[in-house]
C-alpha positions as CSV (number, residue, x, y, z in Angstrom):
1,M,-11.6,6.7,-24.7
2,H,-12.5,8.1,-21.3
3,L,-10.5,7.4,-18.2
4,L,-12.3,7.6,-14.8
5,L,-9.6,7.5,-12.1
6,I,-10.9,6.7,-8.7
7,R,-8.7,6.6,-5.6
8,H,-9.4,3.9,-3.0
9,G,-11.3,4.5,0.2
10,Q,-9.6,5.3,3.5
11,S,-7.2,2.5,4.4
12,T,-5.8,1.7,7.8
13,N,-2.5,3.2,6.7
14,N,-4.3,6.4,5.7
15,A,-5.8,6.5,9.2
16,L,-2.4,6.1,10.8
17,A,-1.0,9.0,8.7
18,N,-3.8,11.2,10.0
19,Q,-2.6,10.6,13.5
20,G,0.6,12.4,12.9
21,G,3.9,11.6,14.6
22,N,5.6,8.4,13.7
23,A,2.4,6.3,13.8
24,Y,2.5,5.8,10.0
25,T,6.2,5.1,9.7
26,T,6.2,2.5,12.4
27,G,2.8,0.9,12.0
28,R,2.1,0.9,8.3
29,L,1.2,-2.5,6.7
30,P,2.3,-3.8,3.3
31,D,-1.3,-4.4,2.2
32,P,-3.7,-2.4,4.4
33,E,-7.5,-2.9,4.1
34,L,-10.2,-0.3,4.2
35,T,-11.3,1.2,7.5
36,E,-15.0,1.3,8.5
37,L,-15.0,4.8,7.0
38,G,-13.3,3.5,3.8
39,H,-16.1,0.9,3.4
40,R,-18.8,3.6,3.8
41,Q,-17.0,5.7,1.2
42,A,-16.8,2.8,-1.2
43,H,-20.6,2.0,-0.9
44,A,-21.4,5.7,-1.4
45,L,-19.3,5.6,-4.6
46,A,-21.2,2.4,-5.7
47,D,-24.6,4.1,-5.1
48,W,-23.5,7.1,-7.3
49,I,-21.4,5.5,-10.1
50,P,-24.3,4.1,-12.2
51,G,-25.4,7.7,-12.9
52,V,-22.0,8.7,-14.4
53,D,-22.1,9.7,-18.0
54,P,-20.5,8.2,-19.9
55,R,-21.0,5.0,-18.0
56,P,-17.9,2.8,-17.3
57,T,-17.5,-0.2,-19.5
58,H,-14.3,-1.6,-17.8
59,I,-13.1,-1.7,-14.2
60,Y,-9.5,-2.3,-13.2
61,C,-7.6,-2.1,-9.9
62,S,-4.3,-2.9,-8.4
63,P,-3.5,-6.1,-6.5
64,M,-3.8,-4.3,-3.2
65,S,-6.7,-5.0,-0.9
66,R,-7.8,-1.4,-0.5
67,T,-8.5,-1.0,-4.2
68,L,-10.2,-4.3,-4.6
69,Q,-12.4,-3.6,-1.5
70,T,-13.3,-0.2,-3.1
71,A,-14.0,-1.7,-6.5
72,A,-16.1,-4.6,-5.3
73,P,-19.4,-2.7,-4.5
74,M,-18.9,-0.5,-7.6
75,A,-18.5,-3.6,-9.8
76,D,-21.7,-5.1,-8.4
77,A,-23.5,-1.9,-9.1
78,L,-22.3,-1.8,-12.7
79,D,-22.4,-5.6,-13.2
80,L,-18.8,-5.7,-14.5
81,P,-15.7,-7.8,-13.7
82,I,-12.7,-6.3,-12.0
83,G,-9.4,-6.7,-13.9
84,V,-6.7,-6.9,-11.2
85,K,-3.4,-5.8,-12.8
86,S,0.0,-5.8,-11.0
87,M,1.2,-2.9,-13.1
88,L,-1.3,-0.6,-11.3
89,H,0.1,-0.9,-7.8
90,E,0.9,2.1,-5.6
91,R,4.3,3.5,-5.5
92,P,6.8,2.5,-4.1
93,G,5.3,-1.0,-4.1
94,P,4.2,-2.9,-1.0
95,V,6.6,-2.0,1.9
96,Q,7.1,-3.8,5.1
97,V,8.5,-2.0,8.2
98,T,11.3,-4.0,9.8
99,S,13.9,-3.3,12.6
100,D,16.4,-2.6,9.8
101,G,14.1,-0.1,8.0
102,P,11.6,-0.4,5.2
103,R,11.8,-3.4,2.9
104,A,10.0,-4.4,-0.2
105,H,7.2,-7.0,0.4
106,P,5.8,-9.5,-2.1
107,G,2.2,-8.4,-1.5
108,S,-0.8,-10.4,-0.6
109,S,-1.4,-13.9,-2.1
110,R,-3.7,-14.7,-4.9
111,S,-6.2,-16.4,-2.6
112,V,-6.3,-13.4,-0.2
113,L,-6.9,-11.0,-3.0
114,A,-9.5,-13.2,-4.7
115,A,-11.5,-13.4,-1.5
116,H,-12.3,-9.7,-1.7
117,S,-14.7,-10.1,-4.7
118,P,-16.0,-13.0,-6.9
119,R,-15.7,-10.5,-9.7
120,A,-11.9,-10.2,-9.4
121,V,-10.0,-11.5,-12.5
122,L,-6.4,-11.6,-11.4
123,D,-3.4,-11.4,-13.6
124,P,-1.5,-14.7,-13.9
125,D,1.6,-13.1,-12.3
126,I,-0.4,-12.8,-9.0
127,T,0.4,-16.0,-7.2
128,E,0.2,-17.6,-3.8
129,D,3.7,-16.2,-3.2
130,G,2.6,-12.7,-3.9
131,W,3.2,-10.5,-7.0
132,Y,5.9,-7.9,-6.3
133,H,9.5,-9.2,-6.7
134,D,11.5,-5.9,-7.1
135,D,13.2,-3.5,-4.8
136,I,11.4,-0.5,-3.4
137,E,10.4,1.5,-6.4
138,T,12.4,4.7,-7.1
139,P,10.8,7.9,-8.3
140,A,12.4,7.4,-11.7
141,H,11.0,3.9,-12.0
142,A,7.6,5.2,-10.9
143,V,7.7,7.8,-13.8
144,E,8.6,5.0,-16.2
145,R,5.7,2.9,-15.0
146,A,3.3,5.7,-15.2
147,N,4.3,6.0,-18.9
148,R,3.6,2.2,-19.4
149,I,0.2,2.6,-17.7
150,A,-0.7,5.5,-19.9
151,S,0.4,3.6,-23.0
152,W,-1.5,0.5,-22.0
153,L,-4.7,2.5,-21.3
154,I,-4.6,3.9,-24.8
155,S,-3.5,0.9,-26.8
156,A,-5.7,-1.7,-25.0
157,H,-9.0,0.1,-25.3
158,A,-11.3,1.4,-28.1
159,D,-12.3,5.0,-28.6
160,D,-15.7,4.4,-27.0
161,D,-14.5,2.5,-23.9
162,V,-14.9,4.1,-20.5
163,V,-12.2,2.8,-18.2
164,A,-12.7,3.0,-14.5
165,W,-9.4,2.5,-12.7
166,V,-9.7,2.2,-9.0
167,G,-6.2,3.1,-8.0
168,H,-4.0,5.1,-5.6
169,G,-3.2,8.7,-4.9
170,A,0.4,8.6,-5.9
171,I,0.6,6.5,-9.1
172,G,-2.8,7.8,-10.1
173,A,-1.7,11.4,-9.8
174,L,1.6,10.6,-11.7
175,T,-0.3,8.9,-14.5
176,L,-2.7,11.8,-14.8
177,E,0.3,14.1,-15.1
178,T,1.8,11.8,-17.7
179,I,-1.3,12.0,-19.8
180,I,-2.0,15.7,-19.4
181,A,1.6,17.1,-19.4
182,P,4.2,14.3,-20.2
183,Q,7.2,16.7,-20.3
184,R,6.4,18.0,-16.8
185,A,5.8,14.4,-15.5
186,A,9.2,13.3,-16.8
187,Q,10.8,16.0,-14.5
188,L,9.3,14.3,-11.4
189,A,11.8,11.5,-11.8
190,D,14.4,13.7,-10.1
191,Y,12.3,14.2,-6.9
192,P,12.0,11.9,-4.0
193,T,8.5,11.0,-2.9
194,G,6.9,13.9,-1.0
195,T,9.2,16.6,-2.4
196,E,7.6,17.1,-5.8
197,P,7.2,20.8,-6.8
198,W,3.6,20.2,-8.1
199,W,1.0,17.5,-7.5
200,F,-2.6,16.4,-8.0
201,N,-4.1,16.0,-4.5
202,L,-6.6,13.1,-4.8
203,A,-9.0,12.5,-1.9
204,N,-10.1,9.0,-0.8
205,T,-12.7,7.7,-3.4
206,S,-12.4,10.9,-5.4
207,T,-13.1,10.7,-9.1
208,S,-11.2,12.3,-12.0
209,M,-12.4,12.0,-15.6
210,I,-10.2,12.6,-18.7
211,E,-11.1,12.0,-22.3
212,I,-8.1,10.8,-24.3
213,H,-7.7,11.3,-28.0
214,P,-4.8,10.1,-30.3
215,N,-2.9,13.4,-30.0
216,S,-4.7,15.3,-27.2
217,C,-6.8,15.0,-24.1
218,E,-9.6,16.8,-22.4
219,V,-9.8,17.1,-18.7
220,H,-13.5,17.0,-17.6
221,W,-12.9,17.0,-13.8
222,I,-10.3,16.2,-11.1
223,N,-10.8,15.1,-7.5
224,R,-14.6,15.2,-7.3
225,V,-16.4,13.7,-4.3
226,D,-20.0,14.2,-5.3
227,H,-21.0,10.8,-3.9
228,L,-19.7,11.8,-0.5
229,V,-21.7,15.0,-0.6
230,V,-24.8,13.1,-1.6
231,A,-24.2,10.6,1.2
232,G,-23.8,13.4,3.8
233,M,-20.2,12.5,4.4
234,V,-18.8,15.7,3.1
235,H,-20.3,19.2,3.5
236,G,-19.2,22.2,1.5
237,A,-15.8,22.4,0.0
238,R,-12.5,22.1,1.8
239,A,-8.9,22.6,0.6
240,S,-6.1,21.2,2.8
241,A,-2.6,19.8,2.5
242,T,-2.2,16.1,1.8
243,G,-0.9,15.6,5.3
244,N,2.3,13.6,5.4
245,P,3.6,13.8,1.8
246,G,5.6,10.7,2.4
247,T,2.3,8.7,2.4
248,R,2.0,9.2,-1.3
């Protein structure tokens, strides 16, 4: 099977992180939506995605507004449903800023998420009371979840399936690491978020394609933004740090 991992478009939390200082830590939302730029990135992706070879046969995303809003125009372009799966959420889960510090948040309700696209097919565990009922996820738990995601991708799909996962920078990178180099990925369980000694930097709406075989994998590309180049939103090539690594 082929896995096409796509990071969501710019979210309001991403925009806060770009401001520097404590804007992100004090103003972040548990379930931010896309910015105006993020929506333009998503539509550029939707214009480009029908030309991808092999063409996606499935679309999945997390129960977070930014991935659903990114997936919606792409699903329209490909005429596919969007499987919304709670397992695919960003690490460390939805987090709410309180006067007593960060706290785990249940996430947005089923009706709020469904309103983003009529193509959304939500997991049964996504209810009106939200979908996240754990503590803030630890690095070790994130590594374990990345293993579960990788196992599900392989076991739930046929050899000729092309799975487009509209996901997140952190759990997406960790899952890529798990598929490509599982022993190295396991070592990341010992590192708090933002201190990892190696990482895949995934830009907003970047695409990464991996072909997965029973006992091996082939990396076709990582972190491509061709659609943004075609749309005139990116010029040339630029390498930069991820900014605030805590926003992973």
